KEKOLLUM-750290 format. One record per residue (C-alpha): z, x, y; residue in one letter. Coordinates in steps of 0.1 Angstrom, whole numbers, plus 5000, padded with zeros to 4 digits. Layout:
KEKOLLUM-750290
ZXYA...
end
This chain:
KEKOLLUM-750290
275931785916X273131975897X271231645895X271531595932X270331945939X267331895916X266431575935X266531765968X264332045955X261831795942X261731605975X261331935994X258532045971X256731715976X257131756014X255832116013X252832005992X252131716017X252231956046X249732186029X247331896025X247731786061X247332136074X244132196054X242731866064X243131946101X241032256097X238232126074X238331746075X235531656099X233931436072X237131246067X237731186104X237430826117X234630816141X235430656175X233430396192X232630396229X234630136248X232029926266X234429876295X234530256302X232230246332X233330426363X230330606377X227530356370X227230216405X223830366413X220730166424X219129986394X217429666387X219229646353X222729616341X222229736305X225229656283X226829946265X226429826229X227429986196X225329916164X227329996132X225729966098X223630146072X220530276090X217430456078X216730736102X214431036106X215531346124X212831586138X212331876161X209432046179X207632276173X208732256136X207731906126X207531666156X203731646154X203731536118X206531276121X205431116154X201731076144X202630956109X204530646122X202330596152X199130576132X200730336107X201530076135X200429726125X201429476152X202829636184X203429966202X205429986234X205430336249X207730456277X206730806287X207031036317X203731216310X200931176285X198731486285X197831546249X194531366242X195331286205X197831026217X195130846237X192830856207X195430726183X196330426206X192730346212X191930366175X194730126168X193529886195X189929896181X190729866145X193629616143X192929276156X195529136179X197729446180X199829456212X199829806228X201329866263X202230186281X204730246309X204530576328X206230726359X204730646392X205031016401X205431346383X206231706390X203531956381X199931916390X198431966355X200631706339X199931476368X196231506365X196231466327X198531166327X196330986353X193331056331X195130926301X196230606319X192630536330X191130586296X193730356280X192930086307X189230136300X189830046264X191829736269X195429886268X197529786298X199230066316X202130006341X203630256365X207330246374X208530066405X208330236439X211230026452X214030276461X216529996459X215829956422X215330306408X215230586433X213830856411X211330936383X210630716353X211630996329X212530796298X210830896265X211030626239X208630406220X209030096198X206730026169X206229696151X209529566165X211529766139X211030146146X212630306177X211930666186X214130846212X212831186222X213631466246X209931556251X206831416266X203531336248X202231676258X200931976238X204132166246X206531896235X204531756206X202832076196X199632086175X199932216140X197432496134X196232686104X196133066111X193633286094X195933346064X196232966058X199932976064X201532676082X202332726119X202232556152X201032696185X203232776215X205632486222X209032376236X212232326217X212531946217X214431706194X213931346184X215631066165X213930766149X215630466134X213530246110X213729886099X216129826127X215029506144X218429476161X218029806179X214329746186X215129406201X217829566223X215329826237X212629566242X214729296258X217329496277X215129776290X211429756283X210929396295X213029446326X211329766336X207829626331X208929316351X209329536382X206529786374X203129786389X199729766372X197930096369X195430146397X192730416396X193030706419X190430946435X191231206409X189830986381X186331136379X187531496375X190531426353X188631206328X186631516318X189831676305X190231416279X187331546259X188631906260X190132086230X193932056234X194432396219X192832536251X195732406271X198232616253X198332986243X197232936207X197433306196X201233296201X202333116169X205732976158X206332956121X208432646115X211832686099X213032326097X211732016079X212331666092X215331496076X215231136064X218630986056X220030636050X223730606056X226330416075X226530526112X227230396146X224330406171X224730346208X221630336231X222330486266X220330476298X220430606333X221330516359X223230236341X225730406318X224730746304X226830946328X229930766318X229130796281X228531176283X231731226301X233630996277X232631206247X233231546264X236731426274X237531346237X236231676222X239031846202X237232136186X233632216196X231032126221X227332226218X224932186246X221232276247X219432156279X216632256301X219032316330X222432226343X222532186381X225032086407X225431736420X226131876455X224632216461X226232246495X229632316480X231032566454X230932486417X234632426417X234232166444X231132016429X231431636422X229631666388X231931486364X230231666335X230932016347X234531926355X234931776320X233532086304X235932316322X238832086313X237732086277X237632466277X241132476292X242532266263X241032496238X237632356229X235032606218X231932546240X228432696236X225732626262X222132726259X219732686288X216432836299X216333176315X215133096350X216433066385X217932726379X220232876353X221633166372X224432976390X225632776361X225533076338X227733276361X230132986367X230532906330X231033266320X233733306347X235432996331X235233146296X232432926284X229833116264X226233086276X222933206261X219433176274X216533056253X214933346234X211233346242X209833656226X212433816203X212633566175X213733666141X211033446125X208133636141X207333326162X207433206197X209132916216X208032846251X211232696265X214032466256X213032126269X215831976248X218631746260X221331776233X225131736233X227131756200X230831686200X233131816172X230231826148X230531446145X228831286174X225331366188X223931256221X220231306222X218231196252X215631266279X218431356304X218631696321X222131776333X221631726370X222431456396X218931306398X218631256361X221931076358X222030886390X218430816401X216030836372X215330596344X216230796313X216930696277X219030826248X221030756218X224630836207X224630896170X228030906152X227231076119X228231416106X225031446086X223031396118X225231646137X224831906110X221031886112X220731936149X223532196149X221632406123X218632416146X220832496176X222532776157X219132926148X218132916185X221533046195X221333356172X217933426186X218933356222X219333606250X222733706261X222933706300X223534056314X226733946329X228133796297X231233956281X230233816247X228534006219X225833906195X227733726168X226733436146X228633106151X230433156117X231933486129X232933386164X236633456169X239033176178X242633166191X243933006159X245033226130X243333156097X243933236060X241433386037X239933046030X239132986067X241732706072X244632726096X247632906081X250232646071X253232786090X255132466081X255032576045X256732896054X259432706071X259932476040X260132786017X262932936039X264832616037X264532605999X265732965994X269532885998X269232605972X267532835947X270133105953X273032855948X271532745915X271033095903X274733165908X
end
């Protein structure tokens, strides 16, 4: 009888120990979690006009990647790889308004015999300055033997802007970026009077580059670039040419407010590890993919975007057909912690009030009260991080036109290392961000934000199952003591 009791006690102790391990893993085991892959058949919203049907493809393997951000380090990373091009450069860009990009491409064309350089820009742009400068850039490239194409004007193919920001170098390097080739999104690095490193006023943008990846480069080239160029139009000069060409010789620092300096906090990160990469594009599949990941969030969602607008502004937010907003509210309802950072402007007022009423915390981008004695112009970023495991980085603002009409480009990156890097930058911006006047939330760091789940002194969920097992064991110990 004693032997049987001992066996029972041993079995129960093993069970209790197992439950402790399981409970701890649930709270801290992000790195152990099996990363999901997008089901290519999960396409429910992608029926918008497009001349392409881009397959939703997952690339899994050991990849060499570079993570970067503006204004901290984008200038150095982008020009380092661009100037080292040897055989080809294909650029898809909404605007090109920083003259150094033109000079770099022209230098490559002049100095490397047979190099293939082509540029695809949007047929139209918002903002007169960017429009003038981009037209000037296009003409100067054409004058130096670099073909420039403008996106199709055919509304039956793409009824929107060509807003994608990616480029392919030497058939093996692919860059996906949230920003344009402009002084604000690829901000010049300056040397202040005290010789300390800084950059001038710039946007918060983020980028991702994968190297030595001919498989992904071929996908971008064959599935997107070639098909977009096939329906594009050759660049044609416009009457604005004579005036705008003069701007190309101007000092780019004059186009930004140079005295306002940002002192970079983050270095670029180069890593080589196994990960799953999934290119996404609008209007073909990006809306479905964003919704797919939001619907599968279990713990946290981080969003940093220029703006979030309604898909139908004639109805209330609760009736709005935006699948993203509905999915975010559903995620909050099931207990997911959500943090959203957008710019402080009129476009953000409605979504700020709506999310706050739903219990979703919102902050505006801090422009002038930074802790690092610096200055960020705006958030031009388009970032979504799910459960600190999966990062969606793209050119896509969270509005109807971006998802359903424009050509946009992005990448889904399944890697906790990648998510950690971008989250660290987001957290810095979040701490420095402005709390909307109507917000009930206080200024707390992400680490001290309260949650609904009780935790022990180690920060892991309290193992209530262990308490239950102890209570079950007590009668056996009492019986044995008698």
